[in-house]
Wavefront OBJ file of the C-alpha trace (Angstrom):
o trace
v 102.996 108.247 134.809
v 105.468 110.672 133.965
v 107.559 107.862 132.925
v 104.760 106.648 130.686
v 104.241 110.184 129.517
v 108.079 110.895 128.630
v 107.774 107.418 126.424
v 104.964 108.754 124.210
v 106.385 111.457 123.940
v 109.646 109.891 122.913
v 107.929 107.698 120.466
v 106.229 110.775 119.075
v 109.113 112.517 117.943
v 110.550 109.192 116.694
v 107.491 108.783 114.497
v 107.772 112.809 113.733
v 111.462 112.527 112.924
v 110.877 108.763 110.583
v 108.225 110.666 108.574
v 110.177 113.156 108.166
v 113.178 111.736 106.767
v 110.809 109.499 104.866
v 108.942 112.562 103.029
v 112.801 113.784 102.347
v 113.455 110.515 100.003
v 110.423 110.865 98.698
v 110.588 114.259 97.800
v 114.197 114.216 96.420
v 113.356 110.335 94.608
v 110.430 112.120 93.192
v 112.327 114.983 91.512
v 115.511 112.631 90.476
v 112.941 110.275 88.300
v 110.854 113.660 86.881
v 114.664 114.910 86.034
v 115.692 111.670 84.740
v 112.104 111.195 82.290
v 113.105 115.134 81.380
v 117.064 114.124 80.678
v 115.187 111.215 78.732
v 112.188 112.422 77.129
v 115.037 114.978 75.548
v 117.919 113.543 74.173
v 114.538 110.947 72.684
v 113.543 113.747 70.921
v 116.480 115.680 69.548
v 118.310 112.470 68.236
v 117.717 112.115 64.956
l 1 2 3 4 5 6 7 8 9 10 11 12 13 14 15 16 17 18 19 20 21 22 23 24 25 26 27 28 29 30 31 32 33 34 35 36 37 38 39 40 41 42 43 44 45 46 47 48
């Protein structure tokens, strides 16, 4: 019984760890794309 609980705890800990990593990747990707789009738009508007 205890071993089963430990496995569940380990699994949920791993899941939340991966979830946090994925969230971080998604956030940084979104920020990067937004910045990239802003730079491209700025250059396009500024160039004659």
